C-alpha positions in Angstrom: 129.7 59.7 129.4 132.1 62.7 129.4 131.5 63.2 125.6 127.7 63.2 126.2 128.0 66.0 128.8 130.4 68.0 126.6 128.1 67.7 123.6 125.1 68.9 125.7 127.1 71.8 127.0 128.0 72.8 123.4 124.4 72.6 122.3 123.2 74.7 125.3 125.9 77.4 124.5 124.9 77.5 120.8 121.2 77.9 121.7 122.0 80.7 124.2 124.1 82.5 121.6 121.4 82.4 119.0 118.8 83.6 121.5 120.9 86.6 122.5 121.8 87.4 118.8 118.1 87.5 117.9 117.4 89.6 121.0 120.0 92.2 120.0 118.7 92.3 116.4 115.2 93.3 117.6 116.4 95.9 120.0 117.8 98.5 117.6 118.3 102.1 118.8 115.5 104.5 117.5 117.8 106.8 115.6 119.4 103.8 113.8 116.1 102.5 112.6 115.0 106.0 111.4 118.1 106.4 109.3 117.8 102.9 107.9 114.2 103.7 106.8 115.4 106.9 105.2 118.1 105.0 103.3 115.5 102.4 102.1 113.2 105.2 100.8 116.1 106.8 99.0 117.5 103.6 97.6 114.2 101.8 97.1 112.1 101.8 93.9 112.4 105.5 93.5 116.2 105.5 93.7 117.9 108.7 95.0 114.9 110.8 94.0 112.5 111.9 96.8 109.6 113.5 94.9 108.4 114.1 91.4 107.2 117.4 90.0 103.3 117.4 89.9 103.3 119.4 86.7 105.7 117.6 84.4 106.4 114.3 86.4 110.2 114.8 86.3 111.9 113.1 89.3 113.6 115.7 91.5 117.0 115.0 93.2 117.5 116.1 96.7 118.9 119.6 95.8 116.1 120.6 93.3 113.1 122.4 94.6 109.7 123.3 93.2 109.0 127.0 92.5 106.0 127.7 94.7 104.2 130.6 96.5 102.5 130.0 99.8 100.0 132.6 100.9 99.5 134.0 104.5 98.6 133.4 107.3 101.4 131.1 108.2 100.1 129.8 111.5 97.1 127.9 110.2 97.0 124.2 109.4 95.6 124.7 105.8 97.1 127.3 103.4 96.6 128.1 99.7 99.6 127.8 97.5 100.5 127.9 93.8 103.1 125.7 92.1 104.8 127.1 89.0 106.9 124.0 88.3 110.4 122.5 88.8 113.7 123.5 87.2 112.9 121.1 84.3 109.6 122.8 83.4 109.8 126.4 84.8 110.5 129.1 83.5 111.1 127.3 80.2 110.4 123.6 79.8 113.3 121.4 78.6 112.9 119.6 75.3 110.4 116.8 75.6 108.9 118.0 78.9 105.1 118.6 78.8 103.5 120.8 81.5 100.2 119.0 82.3 97.6 119.5 85.0 97.2 116.4 87.1 93.4 117.1 87.5 92.1 118.1 84.1 95.1 116.5 82.1 95.2 119.7 79.9 98.4 121.5 78.9 99.3 124.3 81.4 100.6 127.5 79.6 104.0 128.9 80.5 102.4 131.7 82.6 100.1 129.2 84.2 100.4 127.4 87.6 98.9 124.7 89.7 96.6 125.7 92.6 97.1 123.5 95.7 96.4 123.3 99.4 99.3 123.0 101.9 98.5 121.2 105.1 100.8 121.8 108.0 100.6 119.0 110.6 101.5 119.4 114.3 104.5 117.1 113.9 106.1 119.5 111.4 105.1 117.4 108.4 103.6 118.9 105.3 101.2 117.6 102.7 100.3 119.2 99.4 97.0 118.4 97.6 96.7 119.8 94.0 93.2 121.0 93.3 93.6 122.2 89.7 95.4 124.5 87.4 95.0 128.1 86.5 93.0 127.0 83.4 90.6 124.5 84.9 89.9 126.6 88.0 88.7 129.6 85.9 85.4 127.9 85.3 
């Protein structure tokens, strides 16, 4: 009889420990879940690269930036901008790099650029939509 009571006590303690372990796994701090999502996006399918160049398709590491011009006014949610390229394709493309418009799929000349819209959202996020290149928007 004593062994039966001791066995039931061990089972109750094991179930309680597993319940509390699952409860603590679900209740993560907000800042910890945000950093884990950032690590997943950096180490996921894209690896350490965050974005790719819209003109040449080269992956850009965290320190590389696109060469762009954003036109005023700065306090509106929708702005016009031009994208000249990344360090791989502007001012001179590296060997094997082709500057191509994502809209018309034609070659963009060295003095050409992409025309885009920059959307500024209220939560300080930005979104860029390429509308064409300097060659296909002439027409």
